[in-house]
N, C-alpha and C positions, 0 to 999 in steps of 0.2 A: 399337646398342641391342638389336637382335634377338639378337645373339650372347650379350650379357650376360644377357638374359631366359632364353635357352635354357640357359645354365649354371646359372641359379637354378631351373630346372624350370618356368619360367612360359612361357606362350605370348604372343608379342608380337601386338598387334593391328595389322593392316595395313589401312590405309585404301584404299578403292577410288579410283584416280586420276581416275575418270570421275564421281565423286560430285559432287553439286550444290555449287557454290562461288558466292560473292557476285559479282555482275556487275561486270566491270571489273577484277577482281583477277588476279593472275598465275595463281592456281589455276584460275580460270575459262577463261583463254586456253589453259592446258595441257589442260584437259579438252576444249575445243573442238578443239584441234590433234590430239589423240589420236584424234578421230573423223573427221579430215579425210583426204581422199585422199592428201595428201602424206605423211602418217605411214603410212597403211595400205599404200601402195605400196612401202614400204621392205622390204628383205630382212630375214629373221628375225634375223640377226646384228646388223644395224643397229638394228632395233627394240629389241633388248636394251640396247644402249649408250645409245640415245636415252632409253629409259624410265628407266634408272638415273639419268641426269643430271636428267631432267625431274622425277622423283620427289624427288630431293634439293632441287631448286629449289622444288617444291611445298611440301614439308615445312618448309623453312627460310624461304622467302620468299613463299609463296602468299597471305599476308594483304596484301601490298602491292599497290597499284594500279599498273596498267600506265601510267596517266597520270602517276604520280609518278617514272617512270624518266627520269632525266636522266644525262648522261655522269658527272657527279660522283657521283650516287647509285649508279650501277652500279659505279663504281670503289671507293667506300667500303664499300658493303653487300655486294657480290657478289664482287669480285675481290681486295680486300685480305685478307680472311680465307683466301684461297687463295694468298697470296704465296709460301709455302713449297713450293707444288705447281703449277708453271707449266703443266703439261699440263692439270690440272684447271681452272685459270683460263681457259685458251684454250678448252677445251671448253664451259665454262659461258658464255663470251662468245659462242661460236657458237650455242648453243641459245637464248640471249637474243635474238639477231638473228632467229632463225627465229621465235620467239614474237612479236616486235614486228612483224615482216612479216605474220604471220598476224592479229594484232590490227588492223593497218591494213587488211587485206582485209575483215575483219569490219565495220569502220566504213564502208568503201566500200559494201559490200553492204547495210548498214543504211541509210546516208544517200544512196545513189544516187538522183538525181532526173532524170537525163538518159539517154536511150538512143538509139543510132543504129544502123541496119542496117549490117553489114560483110560480108555475103556468106554463102551457104549458110544462110540464115535465122538466123544468129547476130547478136546485138546487143552492142554496146559500151556498158558502164555507166560512168557517171562522176558526179562531184559538181559541180554549178554553183556559181557565186560566191554566188548567193542562198542555196543550201542550206549553203554553207560558213559564212556568217554565222549561219544559224539554228543549226547545230551548235555554234558558238562561244557563242551566246547560251544554249544548253542546258548550258554549262559543260564541254564537251569541251575537253580541253587543246589549245591552238593548234598545238603541234608535231604531235600525232597527226592533227588535221584537215588540216593542210598536207600531211603525208606521204600521207594517204588521197586527198587531192584531186589529187595529182600522179600517181596511178596510174589505170589503166583496166582493167576486167575484161571479157573477152569471154565471153558466156554463150550456150551452145547452146539450141536450142528446147526441150529437155527439162529445162533449168534447171541444167545442170552448168557449172562454170566451165572453159572451154577454156584460157584463158591469162590471165595478168595481165602487164600491160606499162606502161612509162612512155612515154606518146606524145610523146616528144621526139626530135629528131635524125632522121636519114633513115629509120629503121625505123618511126617513129611517124607518118610522113607520111600513109599510107593512112588511119589512124584520125582524124588531125586533119582530113583532107579529108572523111571521112564526117561528122564533127560540123559542119564548115563548110557542106558542100553540102546536106545532108538536113534541116537545121534539126531538131535532135534533139527527139524527143518528151519533153516534161517529164512525169515520172511523177507521179501524184497521191500526195501524202503521206498516210500513214495516221493 
């Protein structure tokens, strides 16, 4: 579109990818991801590729809600139009996975009501069963709430996220013990 506008002597309007978007939409998650350390820490060349694909997703699908993303919806709305370009379809799928994981982290940080000390003054944040029920009652999609409840974020004393993990299996034993032994402090809901 920008090329065609240039041929006609018109200037194309370019929207700011960090512009305010409606909460819960793909555009809002993209704007949040572009401000996150995961994106900021990428090399310049990677940022260019990410931004190109994310901008395409924002323009074409930014109005859709993240809650409405199911496997069948992703295939029909996102991947089928790219059937003749398998590389673009694969890259779109990769970026969608990144965005969904980022949305899950946002939901965890918003809904976390348990914290347990895990060392070096860091705390592990998680969602309790009670909070899970409350989020479901607030019409959050069950799949998103379940994904967010299965992860734990370790937060440093200055409020930065140190790591995000799934406290299952041998690697999660330390964090499961922390929640079991220390009787996690229930955070007050706002």
